[in-house]
Residue, then its C-alpha position, 0 to 999 in steps of 0.5 A: m486833085a493835088k496828084k497832077w499839082l506834086p510833079a509841077l512844084s518839084l521841077i519848079s523846086l528843082a529849077g530853083c535849085l539849079a538856076v539860083p548858085v547860077l545866079h550867085f555865082l553873076g554875082k545876081l543874088s547876096s549869100d544871104s540871100y542865095k542861102l534863103v532861095f537856095l534853102a527854101a527851092s531845096v526843102g520845096w524839091f524834097v517835100f515835093a518830090t518825097l509827096w509825088a514818087r510815094r504817089k505814083 
């Protein structure tokens, strides 16, 4: 069951990693929020993508 969720979670994390800098550049996020959300999205990307790659 977890195999089905890993690709989706990794892609959501990747989308977060790409969207957060754009939102910060547009002035929608403060520096503190930018750092926190980008950290969470980056950790999520590395964890979920690694688990997804290991299960293939």
